C-alpha positions as CSV (number, residue, x, y, z in Angstrom):
1,M,12.1,-32.7,21.9
2,N,8.5,-34.6,22.3
3,R,10.3,-37.9,21.9
4,T,13.2,-37.2,24.0
5,F,10.7,-36.2,26.9
6,W,8.3,-39.2,26.7
7,N,11.4,-41.5,26.6
8,L,12.9,-39.9,29.7
9,L,9.7,-40.3,31.6
10,L,9.9,-44.1,30.3
11,V,13.6,-44.5,32.2
12,S,13.1,-42.6,35.4
13,P,13.1,-44.7,38.1
14,T,10.8,-42.5,39.6
15,I,7.9,-43.4,37.0
16,L,8.7,-47.4,37.4
17,G,7.1,-47.8,40.9
18,L,3.7,-46.9,39.6
19,S,3.0,-50.4,38.4
20,S,3.8,-51.8,41.9
21,V,1.3,-49.0,43.5
22,V,-1.3,-49.3,41.2
23,S,-1.3,-53.1,41.0
24,A,-1.3,-53.1,44.8
25,P,-4.2,-50.7,45.9
26,A,-6.0,-51.6,49.2
27,I,-9.8,-51.1,48.4
28,A,-11.7,-50.9,51.6
29,A,-15.5,-50.6,51.5
30,E,-18.2,-50.3,54.1
31,A,-21.4,-51.3,53.0
32,P,-23.8,-50.4,55.9
33,A,-27.4,-51.4,55.1
34,T,-28.9,-48.0,54.4
35,A,-32.6,-47.7,53.2
36,E,-31.2,-46.5,49.9
37,A,-29.2,-49.9,49.4
38,N,-32.4,-52.0,50.4
39,Q,-34.3,-50.1,47.4
40,L,-32.1,-51.4,45.1
41,T,-33.0,-54.4,43.0
42,T,-31.7,-57.6,44.0
43,A,-29.7,-59.8,41.4
44,Q,-28.1,-62.7,42.0
45,S,-28.0,-62.6,45.9
46,S,-26.8,-66.0,47.5
47,E,-24.2,-66.3,50.1
48,S,-22.2,-68.6,47.5
49,K,-22.2,-65.8,44.8
50,I,-20.8,-63.6,47.3
51,A,-18.1,-66.0,48.4
52,E,-17.3,-66.8,44.8
53,I,-16.9,-63.0,43.8
54,V,-15.1,-62.1,46.9
55,G,-13.0,-65.3,46.1
56,E,-12.0,-64.1,42.5
57,I,-11.0,-60.6,44.1
58,V,-8.8,-61.7,46.9
59,A,-6.1,-63.9,47.6
60,E,-6.6,-64.6,51.0
61,P,-9.4,-64.7,53.7
62,V,-10.8,-61.2,54.0
63,A,-10.6,-59.9,57.5
64,A,-13.0,-57.8,59.2
65,A,-11.8,-55.7,61.8
66,P,-13.6,-55.3,64.9
67,A,-13.4,-51.7,65.0
68,A,-16.6,-49.9,64.8
69,P,-17.6,-49.3,61.9
70,E,-16.6,-52.4,60.9
71,N,-14.5,-52.2,57.7
72,L,-13.9,-55.2,54.9
73,A,-10.2,-54.7,53.1
74,L,-10.2,-55.8,49.8
75,N,-6.9,-56.6,48.6
76,S,-6.2,-58.5,45.5
77,S,-2.6,-58.7,45.2
78,V,-1.4,-58.3,49.0
79,E,-2.0,-60.4,51.8
80,A,-4.4,-59.2,54.2
81,A,-3.5,-59.1,58.1
82,Q,-4.4,-62.2,60.1
83,T,-7.1,-60.5,62.2
84,P,-10.2,-63.0,64.1
85,V,-13.4,-63.1,61.7
86,V,-16.2,-61.3,63.5
87,N,-18.7,-63.9,62.0
88,E,-17.8,-67.6,62.5
89,A,-20.5,-68.7,59.7
90,D,-18.9,-66.0,57.6
91,A,-15.3,-67.1,58.4
92,E,-16.1,-70.6,57.4
93,K,-17.4,-69.7,54.0
94,L,-14.3,-67.7,53.2
95,A,-11.9,-69.9,54.9
96,S,-13.1,-72.6,52.2
97,I,-12.0,-70.6,49.3
98,K,-8.6,-72.0,48.1
99,P,-6.9,-69.1,46.8
100,E,-4.6,-69.2,43.7
101,T,-1.0,-68.4,45.1
102,S,1.3,-69.1,41.9
103,E,3.2,-66.3,40.5
104,A,1.0,-66.2,37.3
105,A,-1.9,-66.0,39.5
106,L,-0.7,-63.3,41.5
107,Q,0.5,-61.0,38.6
108,T,-3.2,-61.0,37.0
109,T,-5.4,-61.1,40.5
110,L,-6.2,-57.6,39.9
111,P,-7.1,-57.3,36.0
112,T,-8.3,-54.1,34.7
113,T,-11.8,-55.8,34.4
114,L,-13.4,-57.8,36.8
115,Q,-15.6,-60.5,35.4
116,T,-19.1,-60.7,36.9
117,T,-22.1,-62.4,36.0
118,G,-23.7,-60.6,33.1
119,S,-21.3,-57.6,33.3
120,D,-17.8,-56.0,34.0
121,I,-16.7,-54.1,36.2
122,E,-13.6,-51.8,35.0
123,L,-11.2,-50.2,37.6
124,A,-9.8,-46.7,36.8
125,A,-6.0,-48.1,37.9
126,P,-5.0,-49.7,34.9
127,S,-2.2,-51.8,35.5
128,A,-1.1,-55.0,36.9
129,P,1.9,-55.5,39.2
130,T,5.1,-55.9,37.6
131,S,6.6,-58.7,39.6
132,A,5.2,-61.2,42.1
133,A,7.2,-59.5,45.0
134,A,5.5,-56.3,44.5
135,A,2.2,-58.1,44.2
136,T,2.6,-59.8,47.5
137,E,3.9,-56.7,49.4
138,P,1.8,-56.3,52.5
139,L,-0.2,-53.2,53.5
140,A,1.4,-50.5,55.3
141,A,0.7,-50.7,59.1
142,A,-1.8,-48.7,60.4
143,G,0.4,-46.4,62.2
144,T,2.4,-45.7,59.1
145,A,2.0,-42.1,58.1
146,E,1.1,-42.0,54.5
147,P,-1.3,-39.3,52.6
148,A,-4.8,-40.9,52.0
149,P,-5.4,-42.2,48.5
150,Q,-7.4,-39.7,45.9
151,A,-10.8,-40.5,45.4
152,S,-10.2,-41.0,41.8
153,D,-7.8,-43.8,42.3
154,L,-10.6,-46.2,43.2
155,A,-13.3,-45.2,41.0
156,V,-14.9,-48.2,39.4
157,E,-16.3,-48.0,36.2
158,I,-19.5,-50.6,35.1
159,S,-19.9,-51.3,31.5
160,Q,-23.2,-52.1,30.6
161,T,-23.9,-55.5,28.8
162,D,-27.0,-57.1,27.2
163,T,-28.0,-59.2,30.2
164,A,-27.3,-56.9,33.1
165,G,-29.0,-53.6,33.9
166,K,-27.3,-53.5,37.1
167,I,-24.7,-55.7,39.0
168,E,-24.1,-57.2,42.5
169,V,-21.6,-55.7,44.8
170,P,-20.4,-58.3,47.4
171,A,-21.6,-57.5,50.8
172,V,-19.5,-56.7,53.8
173,A,-18.9,-58.2,56.9
174,S,-21.2,-56.2,58.8
175,T,-24.0,-56.7,56.3
176,P,-26.4,-59.8,56.4
177,A,-25.2,-62.3,54.0
178,T,-29.0,-62.5,52.8
179,T,-29.2,-59.0,51.8
180,P,-27.2,-58.3,48.3
181,V,-26.5,-54.9,47.2
182,T,-26.9,-53.9,44.1
183,T,-25.9,-50.7,42.0
184,P,-27.0,-49.5,38.6
185,A,-24.5,-50.6,35.3
186,T,-22.7,-47.2,35.4
187,K,-19.7,-45.7,36.3
188,V,-19.1,-45.7,40.3
189,E,-16.7,-43.8,42.5
190,I,-16.0,-44.9,45.9
191,A,-14.9,-42.2,48.0
192,Q,-12.0,-42.6,50.7
193,T,-11.0,-41.7,54.1
194,A,-8.1,-43.0,55.7
195,P,-8.6,-45.2,58.8
196,A,-7.4,-45.1,62.4
197,G,-3.7,-44.2,62.3
198,M,-4.1,-42.9,58.4
199,G,-6.4,-40.2,58.6
200,G,-9.6,-41.9,59.1
201,P,-11.8,-45.0,57.9
202,I,-12.3,-45.5,54.2
203,V,-16.3,-45.7,53.9
204,P,-17.8,-46.1,50.7
205,V,-20.7,-43.5,49.7
206,A,-23.8,-44.0,48.0
207,P,-23.2,-45.1,44.2
208,Q,-24.0,-42.4,41.9
209,A,-23.8,-42.3,37.8
210,L,-21.0,-39.9,36.9
211,P,-21.9,-37.4,34.5
212,A,-21.9,-38.0,30.8
213,Q,-18.6,-36.5,29.1
214,P,-19.3,-33.7,27.1
215,S,-19.5,-34.0,23.4
216,G,-16.2,-33.2,21.6
217,T,-14.1,-33.4,24.6
218,M,-11.2,-36.1,25.5
219,S,-11.7,-39.1,27.4
220,Q,-9.2,-41.2,29.6
221,V,-8.5,-44.6,28.0
222,T,-7.1,-47.6,30.0
223,S,-5.3,-49.5,27.2
224,V,-3.4,-48.6,24.0
225,T,-5.6,-50.8,22.0
226,Q,-8.6,-48.4,22.5
227,L,-6.7,-45.9,20.2
228,S,-7.8,-47.1,16.6
229,D,-5.0,-45.0,14.7
230,V,-2.0,-46.2,16.9
231,R,0.0,-49.4,15.8
232,P,2.7,-51.6,17.0
233,T,4.8,-50.5,14.5
234,D,4.8,-46.9,15.5
235,W,8.0,-45.6,16.4
236,A,6.5,-44.2,19.8
237,F,4.2,-47.1,20.4
238,Q,6.2,-48.6,23.5
239,A,6.1,-44.8,25.0
240,L,2.5,-44.3,24.2
241,Q,1.6,-47.8,25.6
242,S,3.6,-47.1,28.9
243,L,2.1,-43.8,29.4
244,V,-1.6,-45.2,29.0
245,E,-1.6,-48.6,30.6
246,R,1.2,-47.7,33.4
247,Y,0.8,-44.1,34.2
248,S,-3.1,-43.0,32.8
249,C,-1.7,-39.6,31.8
250,I,-2.7,-40.1,28.2
251,V,-6.2,-39.4,27.0
252,G,-8.0,-40.1,23.4
253,Y,-10.6,-38.4,21.4
254,P,-14.3,-39.3,21.9
255,D,-14.0,-41.1,18.3
256,G,-11.2,-43.6,19.8
257,T,-8.5,-42.2,18.1
258,Y,-5.2,-40.5,19.4
259,R,-4.0,-38.2,16.5
260,G,-0.5,-38.6,17.0
261,N,0.3,-36.7,13.7
262,R,-1.5,-33.7,14.4
263,A,0.1,-30.5,15.9
264,L,0.6,-30.2,19.8
265,T,-0.9,-27.0,21.4
266,R,0.7,-25.4,24.4
267,Y,-2.8,-26.1,26.1
268,E,-2.4,-29.8,25.5
269,F,1.0,-30.3,26.5
270,A,0.6,-28.4,29.5
271,A,-2.4,-30.9,30.3
272,G,-0.4,-34.1,29.6
273,V,2.7,-33.1,31.9
274,N,0.2,-32.2,34.4
275,A,-1.4,-35.3,34.3
276,C,1.8,-37.5,34.2
277,L,3.3,-34.9,37.1
278,D,0.1,-36.0,39.2
279,Q,0.8,-39.4,39.0
280,I,4.4,-39.2,40.1
281,T,3.6,-37.1,43.2
282,Q,1.1,-40.0,44.0
283,L,4.0,-42.5,43.6
284,I,6.4,-40.5,45.5
285,G,3.9,-39.7,48.4
286,S,2.8,-43.3,48.6
287,T,5.9,-45.1,48.5
288,G,8.7,-43.9,50.4
289,N,11.5,-46.3,49.0
290,L,11.0,-45.3,45.4
291,V,12.8,-42.4,45.1
292,T,16.5,-42.2,45.9
293,K,19.3,-39.6,46.1
294,D,20.5,-40.7,42.6
295,D,17.2,-40.7,41.1
296,L,16.8,-37.0,42.0
297,A,20.6,-36.3,41.0
298,I,19.8,-37.6,37.5
299,L,17.0,-35.4,36.9
300,Q,18.4,-32.5,38.1
301,R,21.2,-33.2,35.9
302,L,18.5,-33.7,32.8
303,Q,17.0,-30.6,33.6
304,E,20.4,-28.5,33.8
305,E,21.5,-30.1,30.6
306,F,18.4,-29.1,28.8
307,A,18.2,-25.6,30.5
308,A,19.5,-23.7,27.7
309,E,17.4,-25.2,25.1
310,L,14.2,-24.7,27.1
311,A,15.1,-21.1,27.9
312,T,15.7,-20.6,24.2
313,L,12.3,-21.9,23.3
314,R,10.8,-20.3,26.0
315,G,12.0,-16.9,24.6
316,R,11.2,-17.9,21.1
317,V,7.3,-18.7,22.2
318,D,7.4,-15.1,23.9
319,G,8.6,-13.4,20.9
320,L,5.9,-14.7,18.8
321,E,3.2,-14.3,21.3
322,A,4.4,-10.7,21.4
323,R,4.2,-10.4,17.6
324,T,1.2,-12.2,17.0
325,A,-0.8,-9.8,19.5
326,E,0.7,-6.9,17.6
327,L,-0.3,-8.1,14.8
328,E,-4.0,-8.8,16.0
329,A,-3.8,-5.5,17.4
330,N,-3.1,-3.3,14.0
331,Q,-4.4,-5.8,11.4
332,F,-6.5,-4.4,8.5
333,S,-9.3,-6.9,9.1
334,T,-10.0,-10.5,10.5
335,T,-11.4,-11.7,6.9
336,T,-9.5,-9.4,4.4
337,K,-5.9,-9.6,3.1
338,L,-4.2,-7.1,0.7
339,A,-2.5,-8.6,-2.1
340,G,-0.9,-5.9,-4.6
341,E,1.0,-5.7,-7.5
342,A,2.9,-2.9,-9.3
343,I,4.8,-2.7,-12.8
344,F,7.1,-0.3,-14.3
345,A,7.5,-0.6,-18.2
346,V,9.8,0.7,-20.2
347,S,9.2,0.2,-24.0
348,D,9.4,1.5,-27.6
349,T,8.9,0.0,-31.0
350,F,11.3,-0.1,-34.0
351,G,10.3,-0.1,-37.6
352,D,7.9,1.7,-39.8
353,P,4.3,1.9,-39.1
354,I,1.5,0.4,-41.4
355,Q,1.5,2.4,-44.5
356,A,-1.6,4.6,-44.8
357,R,-3.6,3.6,-47.6
358,D,-7.1,5.0,-49.8
359,A,-10.4,3.0,-50.5
360,N,-8.6,1.3,-53.5
361,G,-5.8,0.2,-51.2
362,N,-3.0,2.4,-52.7
363,H,-0.2,4.1,-50.5
364,I,-1.2,7.5,-49.6
365,R,2.0,8.3,-48.0
366,D,4.8,6.6,-46.4
367,R,5.3,7.1,-42.6
368,D,8.6,6.7,-40.4
369,D,8.5,5.5,-36.8
370,Q,6.0,7.5,-34.8
371,T,7.0,6.0,-31.3
372,V,9.4,7.3,-28.7
373,T,11.0,5.5,-25.7
374,N,8.2,5.6,-22.9
375,F,8.0,5.0,-19.1
376,G,4.3,3.3,-17.7
377,Y,3.0,2.0,-14.8
378,R,0.2,-0.2,-13.9
379,V,-0.6,-0.5,-10.2
380,R,-3.2,-3.0,-8.9
381,L,-4.6,-3.5,-5.2
382,N,-6.3,-6.6,-4.4
383,L,-8.4,-7.2,-1.7
384,L,-9.1,-10.9,-0.7
385,T,-11.6,-11.6,1.5
386,S,-12.8,-14.9,2.7
387,F,-15.5,-15.6,5.0
388,T,-15.5,-19.5,5.6
389,G,-11.9,-20.4,4.4
390,R,-13.0,-21.6,1.2
391,D,-14.8,-18.8,-0.6
392,L,-13.0,-15.7,-1.9
393,L,-14.6,-12.2,-2.4
394,R,-11.8,-10.4,-5.1
395,T,-12.1,-6.3,-5.1
396,R,-9.5,-4.9,-7.2
397,L,-8.4,-1.4,-7.7
398,Q,-6.3,-0.5,-10.5
399,A,-4.6,2.8,-12.1
400,V,-2.7,2.2,-15.3
401,N,-1.1,4.5,-17.9
402,V,1.1,2.2,-20.3
403,A,1.7,2.9,-24.1
404,N,-1.0,1.2,-26.3
405,Y,0.4,0.4,-29.6
406,G,-2.9,-0.3,-31.2
407,A,-4.4,0.2,-34.9
408,S,-5.6,3.6,-33.9
409,T,-2.2,4.8,-32.3
410,A,1.5,4.6,-33.5
411,T,1.9,1.5,-35.3
412,G,-1.4,1.3,-37.0
413,T,-1.8,-2.4,-36.1
414,N,-3.4,-4.6,-32.6
415,M,-0.8,-7.1,-33.5
416,A,2.1,-4.9,-31.7
417,R,0.0,-4.2,-28.3
418,L,1.4,-5.0,-25.0
419,A,-0.4,-7.3,-22.5
420,F,-0.9,-4.9,-19.6
421,D,-1.4,-1.7,-21.7
422,G,-4.1,1.1,-21.4
423,E,-4.9,4.4,-20.0
424,E,-7.3,5.4,-17.2
425,G,-5.9,9.1,-16.5
426,S,-3.7,7.8,-13.4
427,Q,-6.9,7.5,-11.4
428,F,-7.7,4.3,-9.3
429,T,-10.8,2.8,-10.7
430,L,-12.5,-0.3,-9.8
431,D,-11.4,-3.1,-12.0
432,E,-12.7,-6.4,-10.9
433,L,-15.2,-7.3,-8.2
434,Y,-16.6,-10.9,-8.1
435,Y,-17.4,-13.9,-5.5
436,R,-16.1,-17.4,-5.7
437,F,-17.5,-20.2,-3.9
438,P,-17.8,-24.1,-3.7
439,V,-20.7,-25.9,-3.8
440,G,-20.2,-29.6,-3.3
441,P,-17.7,-30.7,-5.9
442,A,-18.3,-27.3,-8.1
443,T,-16.7,-24.1,-7.9
444,V,-19.0,-21.0,-8.7
445,F,-17.9,-17.9,-10.0
446,V,-20.5,-14.5,-10.1
447,G,-19.5,-10.9,-10.4
448,P,-20.9,-7.6,-11.7
449,K,-17.2,-6.3,-12.7
450,G,-14.3,-7.6,-14.4
451,L,-15.1,-11.2,-14.1
452,D,-13.2,-12.5,-17.3
453,L,-13.3,-15.5,-19.7
454,D,-9.7,-16.8,-18.7
455,E,-10.5,-16.5,-14.9
456,I,-13.7,-18.8,-14.8
457,A,-11.9,-21.2,-17.3
458,D,-8.3,-22.5,-17.6
459,T,-6.0,-21.2,-20.4
460,V,-3.6,-24.4,-20.4
461,T,-0.5,-21.9,-20.7
462,P,2.3,-21.0,-18.3
463,F,2.0,-17.5,-19.8
464,N,-1.8,-16.2,-18.6
465,S,-0.3,-13.5,-16.3
466,T,0.2,-10.0,-18.0
467,G,2.5,-9.0,-14.9
468,T,4.7,-12.2,-14.6
469,G,4.0,-14.0,-18.1
470,A,4.3,-13.1,-22.1
471,I,4.8,-9.5,-22.7
472,S,2.6,-9.3,-25.9
473,R,-1.4,-9.0,-25.7
474,F,-1.2,-12.1,-28.1
475,G,1.2,-13.9,-26.5
476,V,-0.7,-14.4,-23.4
477,R,-3.7,-16.6,-24.2
478,N,-5.8,-18.0,-27.2
479,P,-7.7,-14.9,-28.3
480,A,-10.7,-16.9,-30.0
481,V,-11.8,-18.1,-26.7
482,F,-10.9,-16.2,-23.9
483,R,-11.3,-12.8,-25.8
484,G,-14.5,-11.0,-26.2
485,P,-17.5,-9.6,-24.3
486,Q,-16.8,-10.1,-20.6
487,G,-17.3,-8.2,-17.4
488,A,-20.5,-9.5,-15.4
489,G,-22.1,-12.8,-15.2
490,A,-21.7,-16.2,-13.5
491,S,-20.0,-19.7,-14.2
492,L,-20.1,-23.0,-12.7
493,T,-17.0,-25.3,-12.9
494,F,-17.5,-29.1,-11.9
495,N,-14.1,-30.6,-11.0
496,L,-14.1,-34.6,-11.5
497,G,-10.7,-35.6,-10.8
498,P,-8.4,-35.1,-13.6
499,L,-11.4,-33.8,-15.5
500,R,-13.0,-30.4,-15.3
501,A,-15.9,-29.0,-16.9
502,T,-17.0,-25.4,-16.8
503,G,-20.0,-23.4,-18.1
504,G,-20.0,-19.8,-17.8
505,Y,-22.0,-16.5,-19.2
506,L,-20.6,-13.3,-19.1
507,A,-22.0,-9.9,-20.3
508,S,-20.0,-6.5,-21.3
509,D,-18.9,-4.5,-18.3
510,G,-20.3,-1.6,-20.2
511,D,-23.8,-3.0,-21.2
512,A,-24.6,-5.2,-18.2
513,P,-25.6,-2.4,-16.1
514,D,-27.2,-0.3,-18.7
515,P,-31.0,-0.3,-18.6
516,A,-31.4,1.0,-21.9
517,N,-33.2,-0.9,-24.9
518,G,-30.4,-3.1,-26.7
519,R,-28.2,-3.2,-23.6
520,G,-28.3,-5.0,-20.2
521,V,-27.1,-8.6,-19.3
522,A,-29.2,-10.4,-22.0
523,D,-29.4,-8.0,-25.1
524,G,-26.0,-6.3,-25.0
525,S,-22.8,-7.9,-25.8
526,F,-22.2,-10.9,-24.2
527,S,-20.1,-14.3,-24.5
528,A,-20.9,-17.9,-23.5
529,L,-18.3,-20.5,-22.8
530,G,-18.2,-24.0,-22.3
531,Q,-14.9,-26.0,-21.4
532,I,-13.7,-29.9,-21.1
533,G,-10.5,-29.9,-19.3
534,F,-8.2,-33.3,-18.9
535,F,-5.2,-31.9,-16.6
536,S,-2.5,-34.4,-15.4
537,R,1.1,-34.1,-14.2
538,P,2.7,-34.6,-17.6
539,F,-0.3,-33.8,-20.0
540,D,-3.0,-30.9,-20.0
541,L,-5.5,-30.7,-22.5
542,A,-8.8,-28.6,-22.9
543,F,-11.5,-28.1,-25.7
544,T,-13.1,-24.7,-25.4
545,Y,-16.0,-23.3,-27.0
546,T,-17.4,-19.9,-26.9
547,H,-20.6,-18.0,-28.2
548,K,-19.9,-14.4,-28.8
549,Y,-22.5,-11.6,-29.5
550,N,-21.4,-7.9,-30.4
551,R,-23.9,-5.4,-30.8
552,A,-23.8,-2.8,-33.7
553,G,-20.9,-0.4,-32.5
554,D,-19.3,-2.7,-30.2
555,V,-17.5,-5.2,-32.2
556,G,-14.5,-6.5,-31.5
557,I,-14.3,-10.5,-32.0
558,M,-10.6,-11.0,-31.3
559,G,-10.5,-9.0,-28.2
560,G,-7.8,-6.3,-30.1
561,T,-5.4,-9.1,-31.3
562,G,-4.6,-9.7,-34.8
563,S,-5.2,-7.7,-37.8
564,A,-8.1,-5.3,-37.9
565,L,-10.3,-7.2,-40.4
566,A,-10.4,-10.4,-38.1
567,N,-11.7,-8.2,-35.0
568,R,-14.5,-6.4,-37.4
569,P,-14.9,-8.5,-40.5
570,F,-18.3,-7.0,-41.2
571,G,-17.2,-3.6,-39.8
572,Q,-19.5,-2.3,-36.8
573,A,-22.7,-4.2,-37.9
574,T,-24.0,-6.7,-35.4
575,T,-22.3,-9.7,-35.3
576,Q,-22.1,-13.3,-33.7
577,A,-19.3,-15.9,-33.8
578,D,-18.9,-19.2,-32.6
579,N,-15.3,-19.9,-31.6
580,Y,-13.6,-23.1,-31.1
581,G,-10.4,-23.6,-29.3
582,V,-7.9,-26.4,-28.3
583,Q,-5.0,-25.9,-25.6
584,V,-2.5,-28.0,-24.8
585,N,0.6,-28.3,-22.7
586,F,3.2,-31.0,-22.3
587,K,5.2,-31.0,-19.0
588,P,7.4,-33.8,-18.8
589,S,9.2,-31.8,-15.9
590,R,8.5,-28.8,-14.0
591,R,11.6,-26.8,-15.8
592,F,10.4,-27.7,-19.3
593,Q,6.8,-27.1,-20.9
594,L,6.2,-27.3,-24.6
595,G,2.4,-26.2,-25.5
596,G,0.3,-24.0,-27.7
597,W,-3.3,-23.7,-29.1
598,Y,-5.5,-23.0,-31.9
599,G,-8.6,-21.3,-32.6
600,Y,-11.3,-21.5,-35.3
601,T,-14.1,-19.1,-35.7
602,K,-16.9,-18.9,-37.6
603,A,-18.5,-15.3,-37.7
604,E,-21.8,-14.3,-39.4
605,Q,-23.2,-10.8,-39.9
606,L,-26.8,-10.3,-38.3
607,R,-28.1,-7.1,-39.6
608,G,-27.3,-5.5,-43.0
609,G,-26.6,-8.7,-44.7
610,G,-25.9,-12.1,-44.0
611,N,-22.2,-12.6,-44.6
612,D,-20.0,-14.9,-43.1
613,A,-16.0,-15.2,-42.2
614,T,-13.8,-17.7,-41.0
615,I,-11.0,-16.7,-38.8
616,Q,-8.2,-18.5,-37.6
617,N,-5.2,-18.1,-35.4
618,G,-2.5,-20.6,-33.5
619,A,0.8,-20.6,-31.2
620,I,3.2,-22.8,-30.0
621,T,4.7,-22.0,-26.7
622,L,7.8,-23.1,-24.8
623,A,8.5,-22.5,-21.1
624,L,11.9,-23.1,-19.4
625,A,11.8,-22.6,-15.7
626,D,14.3,-22.2,-13.0
627,F,16.8,-21.3,-16.2
628,G,19.8,-20.2,-14.6
629,R,18.4,-19.8,-11.4
630,Q,15.7,-20.8,-9.4
631,G,12.1,-18.9,-9.9
632,N,13.5,-17.5,-13.4
633,L,11.6,-18.0,-16.3
634,L,12.7,-18.2,-20.1
635,G,10.1,-18.3,-22.6
636,F,9.4,-18.2,-26.3
637,V,5.8,-17.8,-28.4
638,F,5.9,-18.4,-32.2
639,G,2.5,-18.0,-33.7
640,V,0.3,-16.6,-36.4
641,P,-2.4,-13.7,-35.1
642,P,-5.6,-14.1,-35.9
643,K,-6.6,-14.0,-39.6
644,V,-9.5,-14.0,-41.9
645,T,-8.8,-16.9,-44.3
646,E,-12.2,-16.9,-45.8
647,S,-14.9,-14.3,-46.2
648,D,-18.1,-13.1,-48.2
649,V,-16.7,-9.6,-48.0
650,A,-12.9,-9.5,-47.5
651,R,-10.1,-11.9,-46.2
652,N,-6.1,-11.6,-45.4
653,R,-4.4,-12.6,-48.1
654,N,-1.0,-12.7,-46.4
655,T,0.3,-14.2,-43.2
656,S,1.7,-12.5,-40.5
657,Y,4.0,-14.2,-38.0
658,H,4.5,-13.2,-34.3
659,L,7.9,-14.3,-32.8
660,E,8.4,-13.5,-29.2
661,G,11.2,-14.1,-26.4
662,F,11.5,-12.9,-22.7
663,Y,13.2,-14.0,-19.7
664,R,12.2,-13.0,-16.3
665,F,14.7,-12.8,-13.5
666,Q,13.3,-13.5,-10.3
667,V,15.3,-11.0,-7.8
668,N,13.6,-12.3,-4.9
669,D,10.1,-13.5,-3.8
670,F,8.7,-9.8,-4.5
671,I,10.5,-8.4,-7.1
672,S,11.2,-9.6,-11.0
673,V,12.7,-7.9,-13.7
674,T,11.9,-9.0,-17.7
675,P,13.3,-8.1,-20.5
676,G,11.6,-9.1,-23.8
677,V,11.1,-8.4,-27.2
678,Y,8.7,-9.7,-30.1
679,V,8.5,-8.6,-33.7
680,I,5.5,-9.0,-36.1
681,M,6.4,-9.9,-39.6
682,N,4.3,-8.8,-42.4
683,P,1.9,-7.0,-40.0
684,E,-1.7,-7.0,-40.7
685,H,-0.9,-9.9,-42.8
686,N,0.2,-7.8,-45.8
687,E,3.8,-8.5,-46.9
688,E,4.3,-5.0,-48.0
689,N,4.3,-3.9,-44.5
690,K,7.7,-3.7,-42.9
691,D,8.3,-5.8,-39.8
692,I,7.8,-4.1,-36.3
693,W,9.8,-4.9,-33.2
694,V,8.7,-4.0,-29.8
695,G,11.1,-4.0,-26.9
696,L,10.1,-4.0,-23.4
697,L,11.9,-3.9,-19.9
698,R,9.2,-5.0,-17.2
699,T,9.5,-4.7,-13.6
700,T,7.1,-6.2,-11.4
701,F,6.6,-5.9,-7.4
702,S,4.3,-8.1,-5.9
703,F,3.1,-7.6,-2.2
């Protein structure tokens, strides 16, 4: 619509008369010898210089009317009325000037900038006449009733130069030739009053510097070349050039740019239309033969043609304003948004649980499947607060009651656990609280509650979401480096283009606020992480190191995944572990991603012996996005859960395998349904144990 609007302005016959009017202004100035003018500094004050400057401005000898006060009519493109010259000496000097009467000269008689010695005078009227006929059109007779020109039409801007702090203004007939008048090198505005028959004489006001334009506001430009970001190759260049140079109704920004690609506000649109309509009004009022009935008929027909579109837009804008006002009146907060997630989960396990054994490893008794189909839930309410637009204060409330198929429950092994299990008594609790903010090219995380290792570092897997990703606890991410003591601490991530470096320290949620000896941020269980990652369009790769310290009684190296021995290779004795992980994800297209991870852990018993243990795990992942429908996801995970491969105490002699498949069906932007199943072969890395199957139907609501 904007392009159509400006093109209509260009073709409108009403606007085409602007150049003839602007290029033929009659500038009349009376310069009485006042005390203020005599106090100004004299510069280049000779009669010949006066004649030279006047000769540059006028194409015919200047006539001084005998009326009192005497007026000097300065017109660069209109023949002056032939009236007697009051002063014969002045008349002889002016008559000796031979004006240039060629067509080219007439078209350029009144340039935008009048050259004077050591300085420039820039006229506010920005256009040259379009034809010689228009340039030589005589002034209207004194008796013709025409509206008085606006004072802003005759504003003269004097630019500063290195050699002139002041410039000389040519003296009029009533001023002695030996008395030059100077004005400061600044913007001068000449006020107007109409002469006899036109409302009164045109008299100059005392020169005064116009106030400086406030910083940050837009300033009037007189040439499209003053807009640094406008190029002749732009599709709207001609329209913009005409609006700037012919109609003076387009302004630029203080830095000399137009910013044509930014959105147009209603205020800016109104200001631009008003400026152009002011120019049209001046043209219609000052030139009687520019507007014809045909022109008005065309304008009326165009207005009627677009009446429906304008009414539709007006209705839509009014509707948006009403809705915006309602939202502002009922908004929860100006800085905080609510993002929620609710999960309904139906699950069950199939197969016999791990067999109970005595201290010598012998079977105590055989057990049948101890689980039944159950229906659980998890609800999270995230309050996302931003104070600057780039930071984030995250507060999460959670209520969860989902079956835990862990080692101490029905299945007898952590390998069967779901990704989002837990039980908190159906009460909302504070689950997460941290603040994220940028510092130059870096991002800082700091929080006292729920800040996890997978939040401060990139896991390099498409399945790292308990609500929409993998359905098993092991299949979500590499447990060697992204699970362990965590919750309270800080991290710093440097973004170096495709490279990303992260360092962080997290203390256990339970120990960080505890002031008792052996607890707290430094003495309790903690994890210290460092990661170097390379992230590009087809390939993501990250190397991660995590040092974990688990105090006595709080040991869980693998974060509840893998075998029981992998989590506690030395029981509940104080343990530290150096964990190394490499994660990779190959994504040749958005719909196909092939990745995986490998984790290597070296654990050491700190008290009660100097025993060591080696723990390993790995997985391969396949993600097929938009499978069957846009937004859907088909995922597979195959891997080996954490296993003790070497130890001074005990190790896992066999190998368990984890095979998982799920299909997330995206009902709409807010609801997804995910059926899935995974099987644990040789649970607890013991081939004597029967396979365990876990089935899940997860429905996730996002709001």
